[in-house]
C-alpha positions as CSV (number, residue, x, y, z in Angstrom):
1,M,-8.3,-15.4,0.9
2,T,-10.4,-13.4,-0.6
3,D,-11.8,-15.8,-4.5
4,P,-9.5,-15.3,-7.0
5,D,-10.6,-12.0,-9.3
6,P,-11.9,-13.6,-13.0
7,T,-10.4,-10.1,-14.5
8,D,-7.3,-10.5,-13.3
9,P,-5.7,-13.7,-14.1
10,G,-2.4,-13.0,-12.0
11,R,-4.7,-12.9,-8.5
12,S,-5.1,-17.4,-8.0
13,T,-2.0,-17.7,-8.6
14,G,-0.3,-15.0,-6.3
15,Q,1.3,-12.6,-8.9
16,R,-0.9,-10.3,-9.4
17,D,-0.5,-7.0,-10.6
18,P,0.6,-4.0,-8.1
19,M,-0.6,-1.4,-10.5
20,R,-4.0,-3.0,-10.1
21,D,-4.2,-4.0,-7.3
22,L,-3.9,-0.7,-6.8
23,V,-6.7,1.0,-8.6
24,T,-9.7,1.2,-6.0
25,G,-10.9,2.4,-3.1
26,T,-9.1,5.9,-1.9
27,D,-8.5,9.1,-3.3
28,V,-5.8,9.5,-4.9
29,A,-4.8,12.9,-3.6
30,T,-5.1,11.9,0.3
31,L,-2.2,9.0,-1.0
32,Q,-0.3,11.6,-2.6
33,D,0.1,13.9,-0.2
34,A,0.9,11.1,2.7
35,L,3.5,9.4,0.6
36,A,4.7,13.1,0.5
37,R,4.7,13.6,4.1
38,S,6.0,10.1,4.9
39,L,8.9,10.5,2.8
40,D,10.2,14.0,3.9
41,E,9.4,13.1,7.5
42,R,11.5,9.9,6.9
43,D,14.4,11.7,5.3
44,S,14.5,14.5,7.7
45,L,14.2,12.0,10.9
46,A,17.3,9.4,9.0
47,A,18.8,13.5,8.2
48,E,19.0,14.2,12.2
49,L,20.0,10.7,13.4
50,A,23.3,11.7,11.2
51,Q,23.9,14.8,13.0
52,L,23.4,12.9,15.9
53,R,25.2,10.7,15.4
54,T,29.1,12.6,14.0
55,E,27.6,15.4,16.9
56,M,27.5,14.1,19.8
57,R,30.7,13.5,22.0
58,D,28.6,12.0,25.0
59,P,28.6,8.0,24.1
60,T,25.5,7.1,26.3
61,A,23.5,10.1,25.2
62,A,24.1,9.1,21.4
63,D,23.1,6.4,22.5
64,I,20.1,7.3,23.4
65,A,19.5,10.1,20.8
66,I,20.5,7.6,18.1
67,A,17.2,4.9,19.4
68,Q,15.1,7.0,20.1
69,L,14.8,8.6,16.5
70,S,16.3,5.1,14.6
71,A,12.1,3.8,16.7
72,R,10.6,6.7,14.8
73,V,12.3,6.2,11.6
74,R,10.7,2.9,11.9
75,E,7.2,3.9,12.6
76,V,7.6,6.2,10.0
77,E,8.9,3.5,7.8
78,T,5.4,1.7,8.6
79,E,3.0,4.1,8.0
80,L,5.0,5.0,4.5
81,A,4.2,0.4,4.1
82,A,0.3,0.9,4.7
83,V,0.6,4.1,2.6
84,R,2.0,2.5,-0.2
85,S,-0.1,-0.4,0.8
86,R,-3.5,1.7,-0.1
87,P,-5.9,1.4,-2.7
88,V,-6.1,4.0,-5.6
89,P,-9.6,5.3,-6.8
90,A,-10.4,3.3,-10.3
91,A,-10.1,5.9,-13.6
92,K,-13.3,6.9,-15.1
93,P,-15.6,5.4,-17.3
94,G,-13.4,5.5,-20.6
95,N,-10.2,6.8,-19.1
96,T,-7.5,3.7,-19.6
97,G,-5.7,5.2,-16.4
98,S,-2.1,4.7,-17.6
99,G,-1.8,8.6,-17.0
100,L,-2.2,7.8,-13.4
101,R,-0.6,4.7,-13.1
102,R,3.1,6.4,-14.2
103,I,3.0,8.1,-11.9
104,L,1.5,6.4,-9.2
105,A,4.8,4.3,-10.5
106,G,7.1,6.4,-9.9
107,L,5.5,7.9,-6.5
108,L,5.7,4.1,-5.4
109,G,8.4,3.0,-7.1
110,R,11.1,6.3,-6.3
111,R,13.7,5.4,-2.9
112,R,15.4,8.1,-1.4
113,S,19.2,7.0,1.2
């Protein structure tokens, strides 16, 4: 574990501000694109899985297809978690970054079934 950041008082207690953690490191557009692709792929796989469950007549083939798609859904969810955990670049000097925080909060807080 790294030394506590004196500018982030919650860091030493483990009650860190998740938005603060997102404000360093990676291009915002890259993160937004990766997040959108992961969400779309997850939704597409979930829809395909649901369709297979209702359309397949052969239980063995259905079980195999469902297991394969379920594994891929888990992979996509892992990729999505990795994208969500990547840091985001800091705002320009003089900019509070509140607009960026609202955008990220909307993207990261969005849950789809």
